[in-house]
SEMAR-70081 format. One record per residue (C-alpha): x, y, z negated; residue number from 1. Coordinates in Angstrom, 3 decimals. Layout:
! SEMAR-70081
+----------+----------+----------+-----+
|        u |        v |        w |   n |
+----------+----------+----------+-----+
|        X |        Y |        Z | NUM |
...
+----------+----------+----------+-----+
END
This chain:
! SEMAR-70081
+----------+----------+----------+-----+
|        u |        v |        w |   n |
+----------+----------+----------+-----+
|   15.081 |  -29.948 |  -63.978 |   1 |
|   14.974 |  -30.854 |  -60.291 |   2 |
|   17.192 |  -33.850 |  -59.539 |   3 |
|   18.998 |  -33.980 |  -56.209 |   4 |
|   21.053 |  -36.862 |  -54.854 |   5 |
|   23.772 |  -35.972 |  -52.353 |   6 |
|   25.412 |  -38.552 |  -50.068 |   7 |
|   28.341 |  -37.010 |  -48.203 |   8 |
|   31.661 |  -38.726 |  -47.474 |   9 |
|   33.733 |  -35.564 |  -46.971 |  10 |
|   35.011 |  -34.569 |  -50.398 |  11 |
|   35.314 |  -30.858 |  -49.603 |  12 |
|   31.775 |  -30.610 |  -48.230 |  13 |
|   30.425 |  -32.666 |  -51.105 |  14 |
|   32.052 |  -30.452 |  -53.719 |  15 |
|   30.909 |  -27.223 |  -52.043 |  16 |
|   27.315 |  -28.401 |  -51.692 |  17 |
|   27.177 |  -29.594 |  -55.283 |  18 |
|   28.719 |  -26.365 |  -56.592 |  19 |
|   26.214 |  -24.081 |  -54.857 |  20 |
|   23.174 |  -26.184 |  -55.708 |  21 |
|   24.156 |  -26.396 |  -59.363 |  22 |
|   24.777 |  -22.666 |  -59.411 |  23 |
|   21.193 |  -22.299 |  -58.135 |  24 |
|   19.979 |  -24.218 |  -61.189 |  25 |
|   19.559 |  -27.672 |  -59.650 |  26 |
|   20.893 |  -30.954 |  -61.003 |  27 |
|   23.037 |  -32.821 |  -58.462 |  28 |
|   24.410 |  -36.374 |  -58.453 |  29 |
|   26.815 |  -36.914 |  -55.571 |  30 |
|   28.080 |  -40.034 |  -53.814 |  31 |
|   30.469 |  -40.696 |  -50.957 |  32 |
|   28.511 |  -43.687 |  -49.612 |  33 |
|   24.908 |  -44.919 |  -49.664 |  34 |
|   24.946 |  -48.207 |  -51.581 |  35 |
|   26.129 |  -46.835 |  -54.944 |  36 |
|   23.515 |  -44.080 |  -54.622 |  37 |
|   20.555 |  -46.388 |  -54.027 |  38 |
|   19.589 |  -46.913 |  -57.668 |  39 |
|   19.606 |  -43.144 |  -58.262 |  40 |
|   17.111 |  -42.442 |  -55.480 |  41 |
|   14.089 |  -43.590 |  -57.489 |  42 |
|   14.693 |  -40.711 |  -59.921 |  43 |
|   15.512 |  -38.123 |  -57.268 |  44 |
|   13.297 |  -35.224 |  -56.210 |  45 |
|   15.272 |  -34.742 |  -52.986 |  46 |
|   18.019 |  -36.523 |  -51.058 |  47 |
|   20.638 |  -34.601 |  -49.076 |  48 |
|   22.047 |  -37.109 |  -46.603 |  49 |
|   24.989 |  -36.816 |  -44.251 |  50 |
|   24.409 |  -38.361 |  -40.821 |  51 |
|   28.032 |  -39.365 |  -40.088 |  52 |
|   28.844 |  -41.798 |  -42.885 |  53 |
|   31.604 |  -44.379 |  -42.292 |  54 |
|   29.908 |  -47.415 |  -43.875 |  55 |
|   26.398 |  -46.892 |  -42.512 |  56 |
|   25.030 |  -44.052 |  -40.408 |  57 |
|   22.810 |  -41.675 |  -42.334 |  58 |
|   20.001 |  -42.181 |  -39.819 |  59 |
|   20.045 |  -45.895 |  -40.672 |  60 |
|   19.898 |  -45.081 |  -44.386 |  61 |
|   16.967 |  -42.764 |  -43.710 |  62 |
|   15.076 |  -45.513 |  -41.898 |  63 |
|   15.681 |  -47.916 |  -44.773 |  64 |
|   14.286 |  -45.318 |  -47.166 |  65 |
|   11.164 |  -44.774 |  -45.080 |  66 |
|   10.585 |  -48.550 |  -44.986 |  67 |
|   10.915 |  -48.879 |  -48.766 |  68 |
|    7.598 |  -48.852 |  -50.667 |  69 |
|    9.319 |  -47.219 |  -53.645 |  70 |
|   11.273 |  -44.573 |  -51.733 |  71 |
|    9.256 |  -43.812 |  -48.595 |  72 |
|    7.904 |  -40.534 |  -50.026 |  73 |
|   11.346 |  -39.206 |  -51.019 |  74 |
|   12.088 |  -35.859 |  -49.298 |  75 |
|   15.287 |  -35.972 |  -47.208 |  76 |
|   17.415 |  -33.139 |  -45.850 |  77 |
|   19.885 |  -34.318 |  -43.197 |  78 |
|   23.342 |  -32.725 |  -42.933 |  79 |
|   25.183 |  -33.222 |  -39.665 |  80 |
|   27.487 |  -31.773 |  -37.061 |  81 |
|   25.195 |  -33.185 |  -34.360 |  82 |
|   23.418 |  -30.079 |  -33.131 |  83 |
|   21.726 |  -31.197 |  -29.900 |  84 |
|   17.943 |  -31.141 |  -29.574 |  85 |
|   17.919 |  -34.905 |  -28.974 |  86 |
|   19.726 |  -35.502 |  -32.265 |  87 |
|   17.414 |  -33.129 |  -34.153 |  88 |
|   14.348 |  -34.871 |  -32.753 |  89 |
|   15.757 |  -38.303 |  -33.635 |  90 |
|   16.481 |  -37.212 |  -37.188 |  91 |
|   13.101 |  -35.585 |  -37.725 |  92 |
|   11.116 |  -38.361 |  -36.089 |  93 |
|   12.973 |  -40.928 |  -38.177 |  94 |
|   11.536 |  -39.262 |  -41.253 |  95 |
|   13.801 |  -36.376 |  -42.217 |  96 |
|   11.981 |  -33.432 |  -43.785 |  97 |
|   14.547 |  -30.956 |  -42.495 |  98 |
|   17.837 |  -30.881 |  -40.617 |  99 |
|   20.831 |  -28.636 |  -41.310 | 100 |
|   23.800 |  -28.531 |  -38.948 | 101 |
|   27.409 |  -27.992 |  -40.004 | 102 |
|   28.877 |  -25.513 |  -40.587 | 103 |
|   26.183 |  -23.869 |  -42.708 | 104 |
|   26.154 |  -21.120 |  -45.276 | 105 |
|   25.539 |  -21.732 |  -48.956 | 106 |
|   22.587 |  -19.346 |  -48.852 | 107 |
|   20.911 |  -21.270 |  -46.022 | 108 |
|   21.504 |  -24.591 |  -47.775 | 109 |
|   19.893 |  -23.395 |  -51.008 | 110 |
|   17.018 |  -21.780 |  -49.073 | 111 |
|   16.321 |  -25.003 |  -47.131 | 112 |
|   16.365 |  -27.087 |  -50.311 | 113 |
|   14.016 |  -24.704 |  -52.096 | 114 |
|   11.702 |  -24.576 |  -49.078 | 115 |
|   11.384 |  -28.375 |  -49.021 | 116 |
|   10.751 |  -28.555 |  -52.754 | 117 |
|    8.247 |  -25.711 |  -52.576 | 118 |
|    6.156 |  -27.176 |  -49.778 | 119 |
|    6.238 |  -30.626 |  -51.355 | 120 |
|    5.079 |  -29.414 |  -54.753 | 121 |
|    1.565 |  -30.541 |  -55.643 | 122 |
|   -1.081 |  -28.319 |  -54.066 | 123 |
|   -4.096 |  -30.167 |  -55.388 | 124 |
|   -5.457 |  -30.651 |  -58.888 | 125 |
|   -6.417 |  -34.211 |  -58.076 | 126 |
|   -9.413 |  -36.262 |  -57.057 | 127 |
|  -10.396 |  -38.499 |  -54.184 | 128 |
|  -11.623 |  -37.773 |  -50.684 | 129 |
|  -14.190 |  -40.218 |  -49.298 | 130 |
|  -15.114 |  -40.561 |  -45.653 | 131 |
|  -16.903 |  -43.595 |  -44.179 | 132 |
|  -14.849 |  -46.293 |  -45.880 | 133 |
|  -11.700 |  -44.181 |  -45.979 | 134 |
|  -10.524 |  -43.212 |  -49.481 | 135 |
|   -7.684 |  -40.740 |  -50.012 | 136 |
|   -6.462 |  -40.626 |  -53.598 | 137 |
|   -4.706 |  -37.274 |  -54.020 | 138 |
|   -3.397 |  -38.123 |  -57.489 | 139 |
|   -1.791 |  -41.423 |  -56.535 | 140 |
|   -0.939 |  -40.388 |  -52.954 | 141 |
|   -2.607 |  -43.585 |  -51.728 | 142 |
|   -5.041 |  -44.323 |  -48.907 | 143 |
|   -7.376 |  -47.277 |  -48.545 | 144 |
|   -9.573 |  -48.216 |  -45.599 | 145 |
|  -12.465 |  -50.547 |  -46.374 | 146 |
|  -10.642 |  -51.443 |  -49.596 | 147 |
|   -7.358 |  -52.245 |  -47.819 | 148 |
|   -4.381 |  -50.120 |  -48.838 | 149 |
|   -2.555 |  -48.419 |  -45.958 | 150 |
|    1.222 |  -48.175 |  -46.016 | 151 |
|    1.770 |  -44.553 |  -45.002 | 152 |
|    4.900 |  -42.446 |  -45.122 | 153 |
|    4.752 |  -39.343 |  -47.280 | 154 |
|    4.367 |  -37.115 |  -44.216 | 155 |
|    1.623 |  -39.290 |  -42.764 | 156 |
|   -0.225 |  -39.047 |  -46.075 | 157 |
|    0.196 |  -35.262 |  -46.206 | 158 |
|   -1.145 |  -34.869 |  -42.669 | 159 |
|   -4.129 |  -37.156 |  -43.224 | 160 |
|   -4.970 |  -35.525 |  -46.562 | 161 |
|   -4.813 |  -32.040 |  -45.058 | 162 |
|   -7.150 |  -32.930 |  -42.200 | 163 |
|   -9.507 |  -34.752 |  -44.560 | 164 |
|   -9.718 |  -31.742 |  -46.876 | 165 |
|  -10.813 |  -29.608 |  -43.924 | 166 |
|  -13.236 |  -31.869 |  -42.005 | 167 |
|  -14.668 |  -30.561 |  -38.776 | 168 |
|  -12.113 |  -27.792 |  -38.440 | 169 |
|   -9.819 |  -27.896 |  -35.423 | 170 |
|   -6.111 |  -27.309 |  -36.010 | 171 |
|   -3.587 |  -26.726 |  -33.253 | 172 |
|   -0.260 |  -28.509 |  -33.360 | 173 |
|    1.450 |  -25.289 |  -34.448 | 174 |
|   -1.149 |  -24.857 |  -37.221 | 175 |
|   -0.413 |  -28.347 |  -38.514 | 176 |
|    3.336 |  -27.806 |  -38.373 | 177 |
|    2.902 |  -24.671 |  -40.475 | 178 |
|    0.386 |  -26.121 |  -42.951 | 179 |
|    1.829 |  -29.609 |  -43.403 | 180 |
|    5.516 |  -29.360 |  -42.526 | 181 |
|    5.927 |  -25.747 |  -43.655 | 182 |
|    7.061 |  -22.549 |  -41.898 | 183 |
|   10.754 |  -23.427 |  -42.309 | 184 |
|   10.460 |  -26.697 |  -40.393 | 185 |
|   12.478 |  -26.648 |  -37.174 | 186 |
|   10.912 |  -29.570 |  -35.325 | 187 |
|    8.644 |  -29.260 |  -32.314 | 188 |
|    4.985 |  -30.020 |  -31.686 | 189 |
|    5.793 |  -33.541 |  -30.487 | 190 |
|    6.363 |  -34.367 |  -34.153 | 191 |
|    2.668 |  -33.753 |  -34.826 | 192 |
|    1.589 |  -35.936 |  -31.896 | 193 |
|    3.806 |  -38.765 |  -33.069 | 194 |
|    2.408 |  -38.657 |  -36.597 | 195 |
|   -1.172 |  -38.530 |  -35.292 | 196 |
|   -0.434 |  -41.602 |  -33.161 | 197 |
|    0.987 |  -43.419 |  -36.177 | 198 |
|   -2.009 |  -42.488 |  -38.324 | 199 |
|   -4.427 |  -43.724 |  -35.679 | 200 |
|   -2.582 |  -47.011 |  -35.589 | 201 |
|   -2.878 |  -47.352 |  -39.379 | 202 |
|   -6.576 |  -46.434 |  -39.186 | 203 |
|   -7.193 |  -48.902 |  -36.314 | 204 |
|   -8.775 |  -46.128 |  -34.291 | 205 |
|  -10.552 |  -46.671 |  -30.986 | 206 |
|   -8.886 |  -43.978 |  -28.879 | 207 |
|  -11.994 |  -43.578 |  -26.713 | 208 |
|  -14.324 |  -43.193 |  -29.696 | 209 |
|  -12.165 |  -42.312 |  -32.725 | 210 |
|  -13.817 |  -42.838 |  -36.069 | 211 |
|  -11.714 |  -40.312 |  -37.964 | 212 |
|   -9.167 |  -38.185 |  -36.082 | 213 |
|  -10.450 |  -36.517 |  -32.929 | 214 |
|   -8.443 |  -34.789 |  -30.209 | 215 |
|  -10.046 |  -31.549 |  -29.077 | 216 |
|   -8.727 |  -31.005 |  -25.569 | 217 |
|   -6.605 |  -27.885 |  -25.251 | 218 |
|   -7.013 |  -27.017 |  -28.937 | 219 |
|   -5.666 |  -29.679 |  -31.269 | 220 |
|   -6.987 |  -32.182 |  -33.792 | 221 |
|   -9.760 |  -32.422 |  -36.361 | 222 |
|  -11.090 |  -34.899 |  -38.900 | 223 |
|  -14.596 |  -36.177 |  -38.297 | 224 |
|  -16.892 |  -35.968 |  -41.303 | 225 |
|  -19.375 |  -38.811 |  -41.662 | 226 |
|  -22.546 |  -38.464 |  -43.683 | 227 |
|  -23.589 |  -40.874 |  -46.373 | 228 |
|  -20.179 |  -41.447 |  -47.992 | 229 |
+----------+----------+----------+-----+
END
């Protein structure tokens, strides 16, 4: 059964969220603050995290998760009353997989949770992708460059793996949002640019002559395919 951890300090909201998710057939463990929940995150398939927590802001918790080698791939759905575009961008660019503003309906909550779980379910049967010293292990969700392991977030890995599985093909920012983030994702195209920038930093790319990820002016991005791997 899918295991969901919920961190929400408002008792009424917490109880309602847990009730509807369990009615949808999901297992939910709920907490009113982050620290007691931390040990449960390693066994979670998804974290639902409130932004406005009294002890530590949810956005701070999210950043700690994304910096943790054990938890950085954990999917996170943010719950918040902060509905401005600036807040949505901050949440998404800090590593949230989706963002749901209060008040929300039970149906939308369940649909968002299922959408995240569906698009994060394994799409590949396994194997490794090799490209000029770059190795992408689809089974282990690990990337090495010249034998050196790269510390990527789950979303960075997904984006790199997708491009590497389709070398030479140009994808627009909207294409990548749809293919990697999923059609239910509400973030904008700047999210793609930011993740490409982060990947290039990990890959030590020369921006003038990129070895792996190329920008095709006016069209989008593509992965270069090198011969002789």
